[in-house]
N, C-alpha and C positions, 0 to 999 in steps of 0.2 A: 810765411807764404803758403797762399791758398791754390787751390786747383778748381778750376771752373770752366765749361765749354772748351775741354782740350786744351786751357790756359793756366801757365804759371802768373800767379798775381800776387804784387809784391804791394800791400795797402798801407796806409796810416791808419784810415778806419778800420776800425773791427769789423769783419765779415763772419759772422756766425753761419749764416746761412751755407757758407761755401767748405767743401773739406778740405781741411788742412792737412800739409804734407806732412807724411809720419814723421818725415827726420829732415834737415838742414839739408837742402836741394843741392846740387854743384854746380846747375843751370843758372842762368841769369832768368828773370824772371821777364816772361811776353808781355806782361803790363804790369804799368805802374799807376798806382792811385796816390793824388798827394793831396794833403790839405794844405791851401794857399789861396792867396791873391788870383783871381782870374781877370785877365781883361777884357774890357768891353768888346765888343764887335768894332773892326774899323769902317771908315766910312764908305770901303766897298765891299763888305758884308752882304748876303744875301740872305734879309731877314723873313723869316717863315710866320705863321700861325705855331699855335699854343708854345711861346716864348722860345721856337728855336730858331738858331740864323745858323748861315755856315759863312766862313770866314776864311778862305785859303785852305789848307790841310787842317784847320780846325770847324769841329762840329760842336756847338753851345747850346746849354739848353739854361732858362731862366725860370726859375722855379718860385712864385712868391709865396713867402714867409719861410721857404727853405733854404735858398741857395742856387750859385751859377755853378752849372757843370761847364768843361770845356774838355773835350775829345780830342787828343793829337796826333796825326797821323796813324792812329790805329794802334799806340803804344803807352799813352800817358791818359789821363784822368787827372785830371787837377777838380778839386771840389771848394768853394769859397761857399762856407756856412754862412747863412743870414745870423743876425741876431737871434737868440733864445730857439734855435731848430734843433732839435734831437738828432740825438744818433740814428736811430729809429726811421725820423724822416727820409736824412739823410741816404741811409741806404737803400730807404724803398726807390728812389728815385736813380741812386748810382747804378745797383742790378738791374733796374727798368730801363726808362731811357737811355740813361750813358753807355751802358754797355751795350745795349743794340746800336747805340750811333756806332761805337766803338767797332764793335763785330763787322758793321755795314764798311765803316774803313780798310777793314782787313780784306776786304773782298768777297764777303760771303754775305748769301742770299738770305737777310733774316727774316725768318717769317712770325707774324701775331698769330700764335697760336698752342697746341699740344703737340706731344708726340710721343704716340707707343708703339709696342711691339706685339706685332701679330703674325703667325705662319713664318716667321724667320726674317722680316720685313717690318717697315714702319708706315703706320700712318697717321698722317698728321691732320688735324681738325682745325680750322681755322673759323676767323669769327668776329664782329667787333665786339666791344669791350661791352659787360653783359649777357653777352649771345648764350652763354653756358657751356664755355670750353673746358674750364675748370670742373665744375660738376659733373660732366661726360668721361674729362680725363678720372676724378676719382670712380667713377662708375666702372671703367676699363679695368682698374689697378683694384678693385675689388674682385672684379671677375679673374684676377690673376695675371694680367697683362704687363710688363713693367711699363711704365710711365719713363721716357727718356727724358724729358723736358715739359715745363708747364710758362706759357704766355710767351717767352721768347724760344724762337726755334731758327738758329745757325741752321743753312746749307750750303756743305763745301760743293769743289766746282764737280764731285763726283756724282751729286744728286745723293748724299749720304746726310743724315740729322745728326747734329753733334747734341751729346747727352748734354743734359744740364746738371744742376744738384737736385737730391732727393727732396723735393717737397712742392706741394700743392695750395696754391692760397686759395682757402674758401671764406664766402661769407658766411655769416651764422644761419640763414636760412636755408642753404646748401647743405653745412652739415645738418640741420635738422632734415633734410628732405633722404637724407644718406644715412640719418641714425649714429650721426657719428658724435660723441659729446667733444664740448669745447672744452671741458676741463684738463687743464694742464697744456694749452697748446697758448703758443706766443703769439702775440697781436703782432700784426704786419706793421701797423701804426695805432697808438693808444687813442688816434682819433676816430678810429673805424672799427665798425664788428667784422672785420676780418682776419684771419689767421690761419698761421703757417701750419700747415698739417704733414708732418715728415711721412717719406714713404720707404718702406724695407726692402732697400735694396743694398747690396754689397760689394765692394770692389770697384776697380775702375773699368769704365766701357769704353768700348771705341764706336765713332760713327757707324749708324745703320742707313742702309742703302733707304731710299721713301720711294716705295710702290704705289700708295694714295693717298691723296688730299681730297678732305672733304670740308666742304666751304657750310654753316650752318647757318639758315636763314628762318624766316615767318613768312606764312602766306593764310589764305582763308580757304584751309581746303585740309584732305589728309594727309599723314605725313608720307615722304615719297623720298626717293633717291632717286636725281635728273644727272645725268651724265653731261660733263661740261667741257666741247671740246672747242678750238680754235680762236678766233678774236679773245672768245668770251674768257677762255682758261688763260691768256695773258691778262686781261684786264683784273679776272680773281685775283690772281697774284700779287698784282700792286696793288690792288685795294687793302688786301690783308697782309703788305708788306708791314713792318714794324717801322713806324716812324716815317711812312711812306714821304712825307714832306720833305727828307735830306736827300733825296732821290736827284741829284741835279749834277750835272756834268760829267765827269768821269765815273763817280757814283752811278746816275744813272744808266750810263752805257754798261757797266759791269752788270747791274740786274737785269736789264734786258738781256745778257748773252746768259746770265744762270737761270732765267727764267726759260729762256727757250730750250736749256738741256733738260730741265725739269720737267717741263711741257711733254716733253718728246719722249722721257722714259716714266711717266707715273700716270695712274688714272685718276683723273678729277673729276667730282661730282658736287654737286646741290646737294643739301638736305635739308627739305620745304618740309616745317613741323606748324603744325596747328596752333595758332595765336591762343593766347592766354589756356592753354593746357602745359602743364608738367608733362614734359615727353622724355625726360632724359633715358629712362629704361627702354622705351621703345625704339629712341634715338641709337641708343648702342645696339638693339637688337637688330634694327636696320643695317647699321653699318657694318657691323660682322658678318650679317649674312650676304653683305652686296660682296665685302672682300673674299669670305669660301665661294662666292659662286664665279668670283675671276682670276684666282689662283688656284695652283692646286694642292691638295692638303700636305701641311707638313706642320712638324713640332712648333707649337706656339709657346707664347708668355714668355715668363722668366726662364724656364728650363732653356728655350732656345737661344734666348739671347745669351746667356751666360756659357753654352756652349761654343758657339758661335762667334761670337762677339768681347769674351772678356780678352783683356787686356791689363798687363803690368803697370802702363806709362800713359799718361794724357796725350793725345793725339796734337802737336800743334797745327795752329790755323791761321797763322801769317803766308800769306801768297797761295793759298790754297787755290 
């Protein structure tokens, strides 16, 4: 049995990225992952870009040369491996697209970004793939701020970020910029120069209230932080929701309700960074300056989260 994102997960596929339960749990799993055949989408299914589809209570992901995944009713992920697919490749999409879709089925607002703790609250950094989110999270971790989640940030009905597992995925060039050696790090997939970087945190963590959201962008000008409000804030959350293509029907209605609550209780801003310039350190400075200028000072980083949010048991997320 594994633990991740406040869930107990029983998986046929080994999941070394997730924390193992220290002892057999008396509780039944929240999510089951099974290896086996996956029925193709029916004639009435909604076919979407990037190999995604929605078929009643199933969300499917077809990944060429890797496999077909089906997330069913927020409790079951079935994985049909393609011939020759490696376990690393299967895990990559299971713990990314498939788990993100399943968390959406469970009623969570799932954002494509990173979350870290500062001043007793949570800041979320959003952006498209390649925007530098993980590199920025690694820089925040280097400065002593506890990173809650990398790439997938589930948000519950109370506007709290649910912690993921303790690792960040970084490309080789990001490791080089941060001065981190790749020696001893596991690759995300043998096909890529991308690595799992473990984070030094201990104990189970409870969800942390989100107070700030920053969207990374590029422009022809100096680094600046620009507040975003109104319809633009809603648009930003939708644009940077994880696998937002699947937000149809009831999933879309839940997403809108969760977004409305989050916009009401957080500060959302855009971080415009100069094109063609490595601005990780400057971006971290700008974000932390904005945070400290908009909230009273409080204990920050790892100490605050351990004092205020330590728990002995994961928080379950079905029906959140």
